[in-house]
C-alpha positions in Angstrom: 5.5 29.8 -20.9 3.4 32.8 -22.0 3.1 35.7 -19.6 -0.7 35.5 -19.4 -0.6 31.8 -18.5 2.2 32.4 -15.9 0.2 35.1 -14.3 -2.9 32.9 -14.0 -0.8 30.1 -12.5 0.6 32.4 -9.9 -2.8 33.7 -9.0 -4.1 30.1 -8.7 -1.2 29.2 -6.4 -1.8 32.3 -4.3 -5.5 31.5 -3.9 -4.6 27.9 -2.9 -2.2 29.1 -0.3 -4.8 31.4 1.2 -7.3 28.6 1.3 -4.9 26.3 3.0 -4.0 29.0 5.5 -7.7 29.5 6.3 -8.2 25.8 6.9 -5.1 25.1 9.0 -5.3 26.3 12.6 -3.3 29.3 13.6 -0.4 28.6 15.9 -1.2 29.9 19.4 1.2 32.3 21.1 3.4 30.9 23.9 1.7 31.0 27.3 3.2 32.6 30.4 2.3 31.1 33.7 -0.4 33.7 34.4 -1.8 33.5 30.9 -2.1 29.7 31.1 -4.1 30.0 34.4 -6.4 32.7 32.9 -7.0 30.7 29.7 -7.8 27.5 31.7 -10.4 29.4 33.8 -12.0 30.7 30.6 -11.9 27.4 28.7 -12.5 24.7 31.2 -15.7 22.7 30.4 -16.1 21.7 34.0 -16.4 25.4 35.0 -18.9 25.9 32.3 -20.9 23.0 33.7 -20.7 24.4 37.2 -21.8 27.9 36.0 -24.9 26.4 34.3 -25.7 24.4 37.4 -25.6 27.7 39.4 -27.9 29.3 36.9 -30.3 26.3 37.2 -30.3 26.5 41.0 -30.8 30.2 41.0 -33.8 29.9 38.6 -35.4 27.4 41.1 -35.4 29.7 44.1 -38.4 31.9 43.2 -40.7 29.1 42.2 -39.9 27.1 45.3 -42.1 29.4 47.5 -44.9 30.0 45.1 -48.5 28.6 45.4 -49.4 25.6 43.3 -51.2 26.2 40.1 -55.0 26.4 40.5 -57.1 23.5 39.1 -60.1 23.8 36.8 -62.8 21.1 37.1 -65.7 20.0 34.9 -68.4 17.4 35.5 -72.0 16.3 35.8 -73.5 15.7 39.1 -76.5 13.4 39.9 -77.1 12.4 36.3 -80.0 9.8 36.4 -79.3 6.4 34.8 -82.4 4.5 35.9 -86.1 5.2 36.5 -88.4 7.5 34.5 -85.9 10.4 34.2 -83.0 8.1 33.1 -80.6 9.7 30.7 -82.4 13.0 30.7 -80.9 16.3 31.9 -84.1 18.0 33.0 -85.9 15.0 34.5 -84.5 15.5 38.0 -83.9 18.7 39.9 -80.6 17.3 41.3 -79.0 16.9 37.9 -76.5 19.6 37.1 -73.5 20.4 35.0 -70.6 21.7 37.1 -67.6 23.9 36.4 -65.3 25.0 39.2 -61.8 26.0 40.3 -59.8 24.9 43.3 -56.6 26.2 44.8 -54.2 24.5 47.3 -52.8 26.7 49.9 -49.7 25.2 51.6 -49.0 26.9 54.9 -46.7 29.9 54.9 -44.0 28.2 57.0 -43.7 25.4 54.4 -43.4 27.8 51.5 -40.7 29.8 53.4 -38.9 26.6 54.2 -39.0 25.4 50.6 -37.5 28.8 49.6 -34.8 28.4 52.2 -34.0 24.9 50.9 -33.8 26.2 47.3 -31.5 29.0 48.5 -29.3 26.5 50.3 -29.1 24.4 47.1 -28.0 27.5 45.3 -25.3 28.1 48.0 -24.0 24.5 47.5 -23.8 25.0 43.7 -21.9 28.3 44.1 -19.5 26.7 46.5 -18.9 23.8 44.2 -18.2 26.3 41.4 -15.6 28.1 43.5 -13.9 24.8 44.4 -13.8 23.7 40.8 -12.3 27.1 39.8 -9.5 26.6 42.3 -9.0 23.0 41.3 -8.6 24.1 37.6 -6.1 26.7 38.6 -4.0 24.4 40.7 -4.0 21.6 38.1 -3.0 24.1 35.4 -0.3 25.6 37.5 1.2 22.2 38.2 1.0 21.2 34.5 2.7 24.4 33.4 5.5 23.9 36.0 5.9 20.2 35.0 6.3 21.2 31.3 8.8 24.0 32.1 11.0 21.7 34.2 10.7 18.8 31.7 11.9 21.1 29.0 14.8 22.3 31.2 15.8 18.7 32.0 15.8 17.8 28.3 17.9 20.9 27.4 20.4 20.1 30.2 20.8 16.5 29.0 21.2 17.6 25.4 24.0 19.9 26.3 25.8 17.1 28.2 25.3 14.7 25.3 26.9 17.2 23.0 30.0 17.2 25.2 30.1 13.4 25.4 29.7 13.0 21.6 32.9 15.1 21.2 34.7 12.4 23.1 33.9 9.8 20.5 36.3 11.3 18.0 38.9 11.6 20.7 38.4 7.9 21.6 38.7 6.9 18.0 41.9 8.9 17.6 43.4 7.4 20.8 42.7 3.9 19.6 44.2 4.7 16.2 47.4 6.1 17.9 47.6 3.1 20.2 47.2 5.1 23.5 43.8 3.6 24.2 42.4 0.1 24.0 39.7 -0.5 21.3 37.2 -1.4 24.0 37.3 2.1 25.4 35.8 3.6 22.3 32.9 1.1 22.7 32.5 2.2 26.3 32.1 5.8 25.2 29.3 4.8 22.9 27.7 2.7 25.6 27.7 5.6 27.9 26.2 7.8 25.3 23.5 5.2 24.5 22.6 5.1 28.2 22.2 8.8 28.3 20.2 8.7 25.1 17.8 6.3 26.8 17.4 8.8 29.5 16.8 11.5 26.9 14.0 9.4 25.5 12.4 9.3 28.9 12.7 13.1 29.3 11.2 13.6 25.8 8.3 11.5 26.9 7.9 13.6 30.1 7.8 16.7 27.9 5.1 15.2 25.8 3.0 14.1 28.8 3.3 17.5 30.5 2.3 19.2 27.3 -0.7 16.9 26.9 -1.8 17.7 30.5 -1.5 21.4 29.9 -3.5 21.1 26.7 -6.2 19.3 28.7 -6.6 22.3 30.9 -6.0 25.2 28.5 -7.8 23.8 25.4 -4.7 24.6 23.3 -3.9 21.4 21.4 -0.1 22.1 21.4 0.7 24.6 24.1 4.0 26.3 24.2 5.2 28.1 27.3 7.5 31.1 27.9 8.4 33.5 30.6 9.9 33.2 34.1 9.1 30.3 36.4 6.6 31.4 39.1 7.8 32.2 42.5 5.5 31.5 45.5 6.2 33.0 48.9 5.2 30.5 51.6 3.8 32.2 54.6 2.7 29.4 57.0 0.7 31.7 59.3 -1.3 33.2 56.4 -1.9 29.8 54.9 -3.2 28.5 58.2 -5.5 31.5 58.6 -6.9 30.8 55.1 -8.1 27.3 55.9 -11.5 28.6 56.9 -11.9 30.2 53.5 -11.0 27.0 51.6 -13.6 26.2 48.9 -13.9 22.6 50.0 -14.8 23.8 53.5 -17.2 26.3 52.0 -19.0 23.3 50.2 -19.2 21.5 53.6 -20.7 24.6 55.2 -23.2 25.0 52.4 -24.2 21.4 52.8 -24.7 22.0 56.5 -27.0 24.9 55.7 -28.8 22.7 53.2 -29.4 20.1 55.9 -30.6 22.7 58.4 -33.1 24.0 55.7 -34.4 20.4 55.4 -35.2 20.5 59.2 -37.4 23.6 58.6 -39.2 21.8 55.7 -39.8 18.8 58.0 -41.1 21.0 60.8 -43.4 22.9 58.5 -45.2 19.6 57.8 -46.7 19.7 61.3 -48.7 22.8 60.3 -52.0 22.3 58.4 -52.3 23.1 54.7 -55.5 24.6 53.3 -57.4 24.4 50.0 -60.6 25.9 48.7 -62.8 25.2 45.8 -65.5 27.3 44.1 -67.9 25.7 41.6 -70.9 26.8 39.5 -73.7 24.2 38.9 -76.0 24.6 35.9 -79.4 22.9 36.2 -82.4 22.7 34.0 -83.9 26.2 33.6 -87.0 25.5 35.6 -84.9 24.4 38.7 -82.4 27.3 38.8 -78.6 27.3 39.1 -76.5 26.8 42.1 -73.0 27.8 43.5 -70.9 25.8 45.9 -67.9 26.9 48.0 -65.8 24.7 50.1 -62.6 24.7 52.3 -60.4 21.8 53.1 -57.9 21.7 56.0 -55.2 19.0 56.5 -55.3 17.5 60.0 -51.7 16.4 61.1 -53.1 14.4 64.0 -50.6 11.5 63.8 -47.4 13.5 63.8 -45.7 10.9 66.1 -45.7 8.4 63.2 -45.4 10.8 60.3 -43.9 14.3 60.8 -41.8 13.6 63.9 -39.7 10.8 62.4 -39.0 13.1 59.4 -37.9 15.9 61.7 -35.7 13.5 63.6 -34.1 12.3 60.4 -33.5 15.8 59.1 -31.9 16.8 62.5 -29.6 13.8 62.3 -28.6 14.6 58.8 -27.8 18.1 59.8 -25.7 16.8 62.7 -23.8 14.5 60.3 -23.2 17.4 58.0 -21.7 19.5 60.8 -19.5 16.6 61.9 -18.3 16.1 58.3 -17.5 19.8 58.1 -15.4 19.6 61.2 -13.7 16.5 60.0 -12.9 18.2 56.7 -11.5 21.2 58.5 -9.1 18.9 60.5 -8.1 17.0 57.3 -7.3 20.3 55.5 -5.2 21.5 58.5 -3.3 18.2 58.6 -2.8 18.3 54.8 -1.4 21.8 55.1 1.0 20.9 57.9 2.2 17.9 55.9 2.6 20.0 52.8 4.6 22.6 54.7 6.9 19.9 56.2 7.4 18.4 52.7 8.1 21.8 51.3 10.8 22.5 53.9 12.4 19.1 53.2 12.3 19.6 49.5 13.8 23.1 49.8 16.7 21.9 51.9 17.4 19.0 49.5 17.3 21.4 46.6 19.7 23.8 48.3 22.0 20.9 49.0 21.9 19.7 45.4 22.4 23.2 44.0 25.1 24.4 46.3 27.0 21.2 47.1 26.3 18.2 44.9 26.1 20.0 41.5 29.3 22.2 42.0 31.2 19.1 43.2 30.1 17.0 40.2 31.0 19.9 37.8 34.4 20.4 39.5 35.1 16.6 39.2 34.2 16.6 35.5 36.5 19.6 34.9 39.3 18.0 36.8 39.0 14.7 35.1 39.0 16.4 31.7 42.1 18.4 32.6 43.8 15.2 33.9 42.9 13.4 30.7 44.4 16.2 28.6 47.5 15.9 30.7 47.6 12.2 30.3 47.0 11.3 34.0 43.4 10.0 33.6 41.7 7.7 31.2 38.8 8.4 28.9 36.7 6.2 31.1 37.4 8.5 34.1 36.1 11.5 32.0 33.0 9.6 30.9 32.2 8.6 34.5 32.7 12.2 35.7 30.4 13.5 32.9 27.8 10.9 33.7 27.9 11.8 37.4 27.6 15.5 36.5 24.5 14.8 34.3 22.9 12.9 37.2 23.6 15.8 39.6 22.3 18.4 37.2 19.0 16.4 36.6 18.7 15.8 40.4 19.0 19.5 41.1 16.3 20.2 38.5 14.1 17.5 40.0 14.4 18.9 43.5 13.8 22.4 42.2 10.7 21.2 40.4 9.4 19.7 43.7 9.9 23.0 45.5 8.0 24.9 42.7 5.2 22.3 42.8 4.9 22.6 46.5 4.7 26.4 46.3 2.0 26.3 43.7 -0.1 23.7 45.4 0.1 25.3 48.9 -0.4 28.9 47.8 -3.1 28.3 45.2 -4.9 25.7 47.4 -4.8 27.4 50.8 -4.1 31.0 49.9 -5.8 33.6 47.8 -7.3 32.8 44.4 -5.3 35.6 42.8 
């Protein structure tokens, strides 16, 4: 191939590679626990929606207490349609063209109450935003922990399968030498097949956990790295933090919203005002006129109008306060139940890590040594290895429960940081 043609071909291949690299998405860096939480808070569409809702409520506070827009009116007054001056503008001195302006003046208490209600609506939106941020953080933390432990379970089972597969050749050799029955080789393969079924389940768990983490971080294929999070459970501090729980803040904001509704209802018992000013143009020989008027509402039948609304708003506020107290009790009960579960899970994890797993490992080692010495069968070794794999996975399951408990309790009832 001529040198010039070869150079052009290489340049074309390089340009194509650059184009493909520009189209394909760049692989994201592995996420630590803290990085995953920070990314989720930045990327969560639900938090973006809550932020826009807060902006909308904030924009509505100032207009809530403003006066209504003035009204401009036009018209003809007393225009004759019968008799000698019919359909003439100057035939009657009462005929006039009118232009005027009117302005409604709601009472000051009503405008202040409306501003208070809009401010309470803003408080509810801000509390919902805080609660959503905490929900995103908790869900992301649990997803990261689930993925980390799913990967650890899969790696543990893979290492055990490697050891069991080495027994296949030993079983084949034993059958060939006549020291083992042919069925024993099949039993080894059956045991491995059973563990491979378990491996398929663990691989699916990894995929599910990765998909959940992708849902919160926005990374289509998140990879994780770094140490597992450690949460210190301080029951006294968590109990003291219940009053700062975002869900309770929402309930308190809704209570203030209901109380602001009472002010709006009470303001309805005060009269509203309006005034109008108009200029009337008549035929030149009659002269022009100006009219000024004031209108006042008369809330004379408050027993059938305003008072029922006040009573309804008062009842709604009472219901909101009762719901707030009920939620506080529910949060306290959930915290105590979570602390009890955490203590149980921690004890079970310690038992699995310090007793069950060492015993299963020791049994597997002893059975393997006995098999090497000719005092145990290959089936004994397989049974011991299977029991060890179950103990190892059980220890990881219990450790994962402890980690999930810590993340849920601390991130739900503790500080946001």
